[in-house]
DSSP file (Angstrom, degrees, kcal/mol; ACC not computed):
  #  RESIDUE AA STRUCTURE BP1 BP2  ACC     N-H-->O    O-->H-N    N-H-->O    O-->H-N    TCO  KAPPA ALPHA  PHI   PSI    X-CA   Y-CA   Z-CA
    1    1 A R              0   0    0      0, 0.0    13,-0.1     0, 0.0     0, 0.0   0.000 360.0 360.0 360.0 -44.4  -22.3  -14.2   86.5
    2    2 A R        +     0   0    0      1,-0.2     0, 0.0    11,-0.0     0, 0.0   0.811 360.0  24.1 -73.3 -36.9  -18.9  -13.9   84.9
    3    3 A F  S    S+     0   0    0      2,-0.1    -1,-0.2    10,-0.0     3,-0.1   0.403  98.5 105.5-117.4  -0.6  -17.7  -10.7   86.6
    4    4 A G  S    S-     0   0    0      1,-0.2     2,-0.1     0, 0.0     0, 0.0  -0.115  84.5 -68.7 -75.2 179.4  -19.8  -10.5   89.7
    5    5 A T        -     0   0    0      9,-0.4     9,-2.2     8,-0.0     2,-0.4  -0.427  52.6-156.7 -69.6 135.2  -18.7  -11.2   93.3
    6    6 A K  B     -A   13   0A   0      7,-0.2    21,-0.4    -2,-0.1     7,-0.2  -0.894  22.4-108.4-116.5 149.2  -17.8  -14.9   94.0
    7    7 A C     >  -     0   0    0      5,-2.8     4,-1.3    -2,-0.4    21,-0.2  -0.516  22.8-140.5 -70.5 136.5  -17.7  -16.8   97.2
    8    8 A A  T  4 S+     0   0    0     19,-2.4    20,-0.1    -2,-0.2    -1,-0.1   0.674  98.9  42.9 -73.1 -17.2  -14.0  -17.5   98.2
    9    9 A A  T  4 S+     0   0    0     18,-0.3    -1,-0.1     3,-0.1    19,-0.1   0.908 130.0  18.3 -95.7 -51.3  -15.0  -21.0   99.4
   10   10 A C  T  4 S-     0   0    0      2,-0.1    -2,-0.1     3,-0.0     3,-0.1   0.571  87.6-135.6 -98.3 -13.0  -17.4  -22.4   96.7
   11   11 A Q     <  +     0   0    0     -4,-1.3     2,-0.1     1,-0.2    -3,-0.1   0.539  57.8 138.0  63.4   9.6  -16.5  -20.1   93.9
   12   12 A Q        -     0   0    0      1,-0.1    -5,-2.8    -6,-0.1    -1,-0.2  -0.472  61.7 -93.9 -79.1 153.3  -20.3  -19.7   93.1
   13   13 A G  B     -A    6   0A   0     -7,-0.2    -7,-0.2    -2,-0.1    -1,-0.1  -0.300  30.9-141.9 -68.1 157.3  -21.7  -16.3   92.4
   14   14 A I        -     0   0    0     -9,-2.2    -9,-0.4    -3,-0.1    -1,-0.1  -0.944  14.8-133.2-124.6 108.0  -23.1  -14.1   95.1
   15   15 A P    >   -     0   0    0      0, 0.0     3,-1.3     0, 0.0    -9,-0.0  -0.206  22.2-118.4 -54.7 147.0  -26.2  -12.0   94.2
   16   16 A P  T 3  S+     0   0    0      0, 0.0    -2,-0.0     0, 0.0     0, 0.0   0.733 113.5  55.2 -61.8 -22.4  -26.1   -8.4   95.4
   17   17 A T  T 3  S+     0   0    0      2,-0.1     2,-0.1     0, 0.0    -3,-0.0   0.643  86.9 100.9 -83.9 -14.6  -29.2   -9.0   97.6
   18   18 A Q  S <  S-     0   0    0     -3,-1.3     2,-0.2     1,-0.1    -4,-0.0  -0.470  77.6-116.1 -79.7 139.0  -27.7  -12.0   99.6
   19   19 A V        -     0   0    0     -2,-0.1    11,-0.6     1,-0.0     2,-0.3  -0.568  42.6-175.1 -70.6 138.3  -26.2  -11.5  103.1
   20   20 A V  E     -B   29   0B   0     -2,-0.2     2,-0.4     9,-0.2     9,-0.2  -0.874  23.8-133.3-133.8 164.2  -22.5  -12.3  103.1
   21   21 A R  E     -B   28   0B   0      7,-2.1     7,-3.1    -2,-0.3     2,-0.4  -0.928  21.4-152.3-116.2 145.9  -19.6  -12.6  105.5
   22   22 A R  E     -B   27   0B   0     -2,-0.4     2,-0.4     5,-0.2     5,-0.2  -0.946  15.4-177.6-124.0 141.6  -16.2  -11.0  104.8
   23   23 A A  E >  S-B   26   0B   0      3,-1.9     3,-2.3    -2,-0.4     2,-0.2  -0.913  70.9 -52.7-134.9 106.5  -12.7  -11.9  105.9
   24   24 A Q  T 3  S-     0   0    0     -2,-0.4     0, 0.0     1,-0.3     0, 0.0  -0.516 123.6 -18.8  59.6-124.4  -10.0   -9.5  104.8
   25   25 A D  T 3  S+     0   0    0     -2,-0.2    -1,-0.3    -3,-0.1     2,-0.3   0.386 118.2  97.4 -91.0   2.3  -10.6   -9.2  100.9
   26   26 A F  E <   -B   23   0B   0     -3,-2.3    -3,-1.9   -19,-0.0     2,-0.4  -0.650  57.8-153.9 -97.9 153.0  -12.6  -12.4  100.6
   27   27 A V  E     -B   22   0B   0    -21,-0.4   -19,-2.4    -2,-0.3     2,-0.3  -0.978  14.0-172.2-124.8 135.1  -16.3  -12.7  100.5
   28   28 A Y  E     -B   21   0B   0     -7,-3.1    -7,-2.1    -2,-0.4     2,-0.1  -0.876  28.1-113.1-125.0 152.1  -18.3  -15.8  101.6
   29   29 A H  E  >  -B   20   0B   0     -2,-0.3     4,-1.2    -9,-0.2    -9,-0.2  -0.412  42.1-110.0 -66.0 159.4  -21.9  -17.1  101.6
   30   30 A L  T  4 S+     0   0    0    -11,-0.6     3,-0.5     1,-0.2    12,-0.2   0.933 120.2  47.2 -59.8 -44.7  -23.2  -17.4  105.1
   31   31 A H  T  4 S+     0   0    0      1,-0.2    -1,-0.2    10,-0.1    11,-0.0   0.741 110.6  52.6 -74.4 -22.0  -23.2  -21.3  104.9
   32   32 A C  T  4 S+     0   0    0      1,-0.1     2,-2.1     9,-0.0    -1,-0.2   0.654  82.4  90.7 -80.9 -16.3  -19.6  -21.3  103.4
   33   33 A F     <  +     0   0    0     -4,-1.2     9,-2.2    -3,-0.5     2,-0.3  -0.535  69.8 117.6 -77.8  78.7  -18.2  -19.1  106.3
   34   34 A A  B    S-C   41   0C   0     -2,-2.1    22,-0.4     7,-0.3     7,-0.2  -0.963  74.4 -91.8-143.0 152.7  -17.4  -22.3  108.3
   35   35 A C     >  -     0   0    0      5,-2.1     4,-1.4    -2,-0.3    22,-0.2  -0.493  27.9-143.4 -70.7 137.0  -14.3  -24.0  109.7
   36   36 A I  T  4 S+     0   0    0     20,-2.7    -1,-0.1    -2,-0.2    21,-0.1   0.668  95.6  48.6 -79.9 -12.8  -12.9  -26.5  107.2
   37   37 A I  T  4 S+     0   0    0     19,-0.3    -1,-0.1     3,-0.1    20,-0.1   0.935 129.3  14.1 -90.1 -58.1  -11.9  -29.0  110.0
   38   38 A C  T  4 S-     0   0    0      2,-0.1    -2,-0.2    20,-0.0     3,-0.1   0.498  91.7-130.2-100.9  -2.4  -15.1  -29.2  112.2
   39   39 A S     <  +     0   0    0     -4,-1.4     2,-0.3     1,-0.2    -3,-0.1   0.672  49.3 159.9  66.0  18.0  -17.5  -27.6  109.8
   40   40 A R        -     0   0    0      1,-0.1    -5,-2.1    -6,-0.1     2,-0.3  -0.562  45.8-116.7 -73.1 130.3  -18.8  -25.2  112.5
   41   41 A Q  B     -C   34   0C   0     -2,-0.3     2,-0.4    -7,-0.2    -7,-0.3  -0.537  29.5-136.4 -66.3 125.9  -20.5  -22.1  111.2
   42   42 A L        -     0   0    0     -9,-2.2     2,-0.2    -2,-0.3    -9,-0.1  -0.734  21.1-161.7 -88.3 132.6  -18.5  -19.1  112.2
   43   43 A A    >   -     0   0    0     -2,-0.4     3,-1.8     1,-0.1     2,-0.1  -0.496  37.2 -68.6-107.1 175.6  -20.5  -16.1  113.5
   44   44 A T  T 3  S+     0   0    0      1,-0.2    -1,-0.1    -2,-0.2     3,-0.1  -0.421 122.4  22.5 -62.4 134.4  -19.6  -12.4  114.0
   45   45 A G  T 3  S+     0   0    0      1,-0.3    -1,-0.2    -2,-0.1     2,-0.1   0.171  88.5 130.4  92.8 -20.3  -17.0  -12.1  116.7
   46   46 A D    <   -     0   0    0     -3,-1.8     2,-0.4     1,-0.1    -1,-0.3  -0.424  58.7-123.1 -68.7 144.4  -15.6  -15.7  116.5
   47   47 A E        +     0   0    0     -3,-0.1    12,-2.0    -2,-0.1     2,-0.3  -0.734  44.4 153.8 -86.9 134.5  -11.9  -16.0  116.3
   48   48 A F  E     -D   58   0D   0     -2,-0.4     2,-0.4    10,-0.3    10,-0.3  -0.944  38.4-117.4-151.0 171.8  -10.6  -17.9  113.3
   49   49 A Y  E     -D   57   0D   0      8,-3.2     8,-2.1    -2,-0.3     2,-0.8  -0.935  16.7-143.5-118.0 137.4   -7.6  -18.1  111.1
   50   50 A L  E     -D   56   0D   0     -2,-0.4     6,-0.2     6,-0.2     4,-0.1  -0.857  20.4-149.2 -99.6 106.9   -7.6  -17.4  107.3
   51   51 A M    >   -     0   0    0      4,-3.0     3,-1.5    -2,-0.8     6,-0.0  -0.221  29.5-100.5 -75.4 170.9   -5.3  -19.8  105.5
   52   52 A E  T 3  S+     0   0    0      1,-0.3    -1,-0.1     2,-0.1    -2,-0.0   0.813 122.4  56.5 -57.9 -34.1   -3.4  -18.8  102.3
   53   53 A D  T 3  S-     0   0    0      1,-0.1    -1,-0.3     2,-0.1     3,-0.1   0.110 122.2-105.3 -93.9  23.4   -5.9  -20.6  100.0
   54   54 A S  S <  S+     0   0    0     -3,-1.5     2,-0.3     1,-0.3    -2,-0.1   0.603  77.5 137.3  66.2  18.9   -8.8  -18.5  101.6
   55   55 A R        -     0   0    0    -22,-0.0    -4,-3.0   -46,-0.0     2,-0.4  -0.622  47.9-130.3 -86.0 150.7  -10.1  -21.4  103.7
   56   56 A L  E     -D   50   0D   0    -22,-0.4   -20,-2.7    -2,-0.3     2,-0.4  -0.824  20.4-174.4-106.3 143.4  -11.1  -20.8  107.3
   57   57 A V  E     -D   49   0D   0     -8,-2.1    -8,-3.2    -2,-0.4   -22,-0.1  -0.999  26.8-123.5-133.2 128.5  -10.1  -22.6  110.4
   58   58 A C  E  >  -D   48   0D   0     -2,-0.4     4,-2.3   -10,-0.3     3,-0.4  -0.369  30.3-108.9 -69.9 152.8  -11.7  -21.8  113.9
   59   59 A K  H  > S+     0   0    0    -12,-2.0     4,-2.6     1,-0.2     5,-0.3   0.888 115.0  51.9 -52.0 -47.7   -9.2  -20.9  116.6
   60   60 A A  H  > S+     0   0    0    -13,-0.3     4,-1.8     1,-0.2    -1,-0.2   0.900 111.6  45.3 -59.7 -43.6   -9.7  -24.1  118.6
   61   61 A D  H  > S+     0   0    0     -3,-0.4     4,-2.4     2,-0.2    -1,-0.2   0.885 112.6  52.5 -66.9 -41.1   -9.0  -26.4  115.7
   62   62 A Y  H  X S+     0   0    0     -4,-2.3     4,-2.5     2,-0.2    -2,-0.2   0.937 111.1  45.6 -60.5 -49.3   -6.0  -24.3  114.6
   63   63 A E  H  X S+     0   0    0     -4,-2.6     4,-2.0     1,-0.2    -1,-0.2   0.864 111.7  52.5 -69.4 -36.2   -4.3  -24.5  118.0
   64   64 A T  H  X S+     0   0    0     -4,-1.8     4,-2.3    -5,-0.3    -1,-0.2   0.922 110.9  46.8 -60.7 -46.5   -5.0  -28.1  118.3
   65   65 A A  H  X S+     0   0    0     -4,-2.4     4,-2.3     1,-0.2    -2,-0.2   0.900 113.2  49.5 -61.7 -42.1   -3.4  -28.8  115.0
   66   66 A K  H  X S+     0   0    0     -4,-2.5     4,-1.5     1,-0.2    -1,-0.2   0.855 110.7  49.3 -65.7 -36.5   -0.4  -26.6  115.9
   67   67 A Q  H  X S+     0   0    0     -4,-2.0     4,-2.5     2,-0.2    -1,-0.2   0.874 110.1  51.0 -73.0 -40.3    0.0  -28.4  119.2
   68   68 A R  H  X S+     0   0    0     -4,-2.3     4,-2.7     1,-0.2    -2,-0.2   0.942 112.1  48.7 -58.2 -49.0   -0.1  -31.9  117.5
   69   69 A E  H  X S+     0   0    0     -4,-2.3     4,-0.9     1,-0.2    -2,-0.2   0.824 109.7  49.3 -64.0 -32.1    2.5  -30.7  115.1
   70   70 A A  H >X S+     0   0    0     -4,-1.5     4,-0.9     2,-0.2     3,-0.5   0.932 112.5  49.0 -68.6 -47.4    4.8  -29.3  117.8
   71   71 A E  H >< S+     0   0    0     -4,-2.5     3,-0.5     1,-0.2    -2,-0.2   0.883 108.1  53.5 -63.0 -39.1    4.5  -32.6  119.7
   72   72 A S  H 3< S+     0   0    0     -4,-2.7    -1,-0.2     1,-0.2    -2,-0.2   0.805 115.9  39.3 -62.6 -28.8    5.3  -34.8  116.7
   73   73 A T  H << S+     0   0    0     -4,-0.9     2,-0.2    -3,-0.5    -1,-0.2   0.500  88.4 114.9-102.5  -3.7    8.5  -32.8  116.0
   74   74 A A    <<  -     0   0    0     -4,-0.9     2,-0.2    -3,-0.5    -3,-0.0  -0.456  59.9-137.5 -67.2 132.2    9.6  -32.4  119.6
   75   75 A K        -     0   0    0     -2,-0.2    -1,-0.1     1,-0.1    -2,-0.1  -0.535  22.9-103.9 -86.7 153.9   12.8  -34.2  120.4
   76   76 A R        -     0   0    0     -2,-0.2    -1,-0.1     1,-0.1     3,-0.1  -0.556  48.2-101.5 -73.4 139.5   13.3  -36.2  123.7
   77   77 A P        -     0   0    0      0, 0.0     2,-0.1     0, 0.0    -1,-0.1  -0.327  42.0 -96.6 -64.3 150.4   15.5  -34.1  126.1
   78   78 A R        -     0   0    0      1,-0.1     2,-0.3    -3,-0.1    -3,-0.0  -0.436  39.4-120.0 -67.2 134.8   19.1  -35.1  126.4
   79   79 A T        -     0   0    0     -2,-0.1     2,-0.5    -3,-0.1    -1,-0.1  -0.627  19.1-146.0 -82.1 134.1   19.8  -37.4  129.3
   80   80 A T        -     0   0    0     -2,-0.3     2,-0.5     0, 0.0    -1,-0.0  -0.872  11.1-152.5 -97.5 127.7   22.3  -36.2  131.9
   81   81 A I        -     0   0    0     -2,-0.5    32,-0.0     4,-0.0     2,-0.0  -0.867   9.7-135.8-108.6 130.0   24.4  -38.9  133.4
   82   82 A T     >  -     0   0    0     -2,-0.5     4,-2.3     1,-0.1     5,-0.2  -0.231  26.2-108.2 -76.5 168.3   25.8  -38.4  136.9
   83   83 A A  H  > S+     0   0    0      2,-0.2     4,-2.2     1,-0.2     5,-0.2   0.890 120.1  52.7 -64.5 -38.2   29.4  -39.3  137.9
   84   84 A K  H  > S+     0   0    0      2,-0.2     4,-2.4     1,-0.2    -1,-0.2   0.946 110.9  45.3 -63.2 -49.5   28.3  -42.4  139.8
   85   85 A Q  H  > S+     0   0    0      1,-0.2     4,-2.4     2,-0.2    -1,-0.2   0.886 112.2  52.6 -61.9 -36.9   26.3  -43.7  136.9
   86   86 A L  H  X S+     0   0    0     -4,-2.3     4,-2.5     2,-0.2    -1,-0.2   0.901 109.4  48.4 -62.4 -44.3   29.2  -43.0  134.5
   87   87 A E  H  X S+     0   0    0     -4,-2.2     4,-2.2     2,-0.2     5,-0.2   0.893 111.4  50.3 -66.8 -39.1   31.6  -44.9  136.8
   88   88 A T  H  X S+     0   0    0     -4,-2.4     4,-2.3     2,-0.2    -2,-0.2   0.955 113.3  46.4 -62.8 -47.4   29.2  -47.9  137.0
   89   89 A L  H  X S+     0   0    0     -4,-2.4     4,-2.6     2,-0.2     5,-0.2   0.889 111.5  50.8 -56.6 -45.7   28.8  -47.9  133.1
   90   90 A K  H  X S+     0   0    0     -4,-2.5     4,-1.8     1,-0.2     5,-0.2   0.920 110.6  49.1 -65.3 -42.4   32.6  -47.6  132.5
   91   91 A N  H  X S+     0   0    0     -4,-2.2     4,-1.7     1,-0.2    -1,-0.2   0.929 113.3  46.6 -65.0 -42.0   33.3  -50.5  134.9
   92   92 A A  H  X S+     0   0    0     -4,-2.3     4,-1.8     1,-0.2    -2,-0.2   0.919 115.3  45.4 -66.2 -39.5   30.6  -52.8  133.2
   93   93 A Y  H  < S+     0   0    0     -4,-2.6    -1,-0.2     2,-0.2    -2,-0.2   0.700 108.8  56.1 -80.5 -18.4   31.8  -51.9  129.6
   94   94 A N  H  < S+     0   0    0     -4,-1.8    -1,-0.2    -5,-0.2    -2,-0.2   0.830 110.1  46.3 -81.3 -28.2   35.5  -52.4  130.6
   95   95 A N  H  < S+     0   0    0     -4,-1.7    -2,-0.2     1,-0.3    -1,-0.1   0.902 136.2   7.7 -72.0 -39.7   34.6  -56.0  131.8
   96   96 A S     <  -     0   0    0     -4,-1.8    -1,-0.3    -5,-0.2    -2,-0.1  -0.910  61.1-161.7-148.2 109.5   32.6  -56.6  128.6
   97   97 A P  S    S+     0   0    0      0, 0.0    -1,-0.1     0, 0.0    -4,-0.1   0.766  96.8  34.1 -66.7 -23.3   32.5  -54.2  125.7
   98   98 A K  S    S-     0   0    0     -5,-0.0     2,-0.1     0, 0.0    -5,-0.0  -0.739  86.2-168.6-125.6  79.8   29.3  -55.9  124.3
   99   99 A P        -     0   0    0      0, 0.0    -6,-0.0     0, 0.0     5,-0.0  -0.387  25.4-107.7 -76.6 152.9   27.4  -57.0  127.4
  100  100 A A     >  -     0   0    0      1,-0.1     4,-2.1    -2,-0.1     3,-0.3  -0.120  35.0 -97.2 -70.0 170.0   24.4  -59.3  127.0
  101  101 A R  H  > S+     0   0    0      1,-0.2     4,-2.4     2,-0.2     5,-0.2   0.862 122.7  52.8 -59.6 -39.2   20.8  -58.1  127.4
  102  102 A H  H  > S+     0   0    0      1,-0.2     4,-2.1     2,-0.2    -1,-0.2   0.858 108.6  51.3 -68.7 -32.4   20.4  -59.2  130.9
  103  103 A V  H  > S+     0   0    0     -3,-0.3     4,-2.4     2,-0.2    -2,-0.2   0.901 110.4  48.0 -66.3 -39.9   23.5  -57.4  131.8
  104  104 A R  H  X S+     0   0    0     -4,-2.1     4,-2.5     2,-0.2    -2,-0.2   0.866 110.1  52.3 -69.0 -36.3   22.3  -54.2  130.3
  105  105 A E  H  X S+     0   0    0     -4,-2.4     4,-2.2    -5,-0.2    -1,-0.2   0.914 111.0  48.3 -67.0 -38.2   18.8  -54.6  132.0
  106  106 A Q  H  X S+     0   0    0     -4,-2.1     4,-2.5     2,-0.2    -2,-0.2   0.919 111.4  49.4 -68.5 -40.5   20.7  -55.0  135.4
  107  107 A L  H  X S+     0   0    0     -4,-2.4     4,-2.6     2,-0.2     6,-0.3   0.914 110.1  52.8 -62.5 -40.1   22.8  -51.9  134.6
  108  108 A S  H  X>S+     0   0    0     -4,-2.5     4,-2.3     1,-0.2     5,-0.7   0.926 112.2  43.4 -55.0 -48.8   19.5  -50.0  133.8
  109  109 A S  H  <5S+     0   0    0     -4,-2.2    -1,-0.2     2,-0.2    -2,-0.2   0.850 115.2  48.9 -71.3 -33.3   18.0  -51.0  137.0
  110  110 A E  H  <5S+     0   0    0     -4,-2.5    -2,-0.2    -5,-0.2    -1,-0.2   0.944 122.8  33.0 -70.7 -44.7   21.3  -50.2  139.1
  111  111 A T  H  <5S-     0   0    0     -4,-2.6    -2,-0.2    -5,-0.2    -3,-0.2   0.722 100.5-128.5 -88.2 -22.2   21.8  -46.8  137.5
  112  112 A G  T  <5 +     0   0    0     -4,-2.3     2,-0.2     1,-0.3    -3,-0.2   0.682  63.7 134.7  78.3  17.8   18.1  -45.8  136.9
  113  113 A L      < -     0   0    0     -5,-0.7    -1,-0.3    -6,-0.3    -2,-0.1  -0.603  63.4 -97.8 -95.5 161.2   18.9  -45.0  133.2
  114  114 A D     >  -     0   0    0     -2,-0.2     4,-2.0     1,-0.1     3,-0.3  -0.387  34.0-114.2 -71.4 154.1   16.6  -46.1  130.3
  115  115 A M  H  > S+     0   0    0      1,-0.2     4,-2.0     2,-0.2     5,-0.2   0.881 116.2  55.5 -57.5 -39.3   17.7  -49.2  128.6
  116  116 A R  H  > S+     0   0    0      1,-0.2     4,-2.3     2,-0.2    -1,-0.2   0.876 106.3  52.2 -63.9 -35.8   18.5  -47.3  125.4
  117  117 A V  H  4 S+     0   0    0     -3,-0.3    -1,-0.2     1,-0.2    -2,-0.2   0.906 109.5  48.3 -69.9 -40.5   20.8  -45.0  127.3
  118  118 A V  H  < S+     0   0    0     -4,-2.0    -2,-0.2     1,-0.2    -1,-0.2   0.827 113.1  48.8 -66.6 -31.3   22.7  -47.8  128.7
  119  119 A Q  H  <        0   0    0     -4,-2.0    -2,-0.2     1,-0.2    -1,-0.2   0.908 360.0 360.0 -70.2 -46.1   23.0  -49.4  125.3
  120  120 A V     <        0   0    0     -4,-2.3    -1,-0.2    -5,-0.2    -2,-0.2   0.446 360.0 360.0 -67.5 360.0   24.1  -46.4  123.6
């Protein structure tokens, strides 16, 4: 028990007669060889990712998590302002350095720019 092979997931001993799954240097019980996110049992030939802490993630869940992470950190693209839009904004802000909300809304509809862009 003390020195025998242990499952990388549950840390329980594995008897020599039991069928196991391997991932690199790690050994798992059949029932422990599953995705930690969706709990789907991984079979021979399934694509999966082995995390640093010896936990397993199926390819579909890993890619979904990566995509969510990328979307959450993605910045909004920088707005390009045309010469005509810039001229309209300059005229409006020369007349009033701090235009009221309804003026900014009107500028937004005239120029086709987002309200936030007009404000900034």
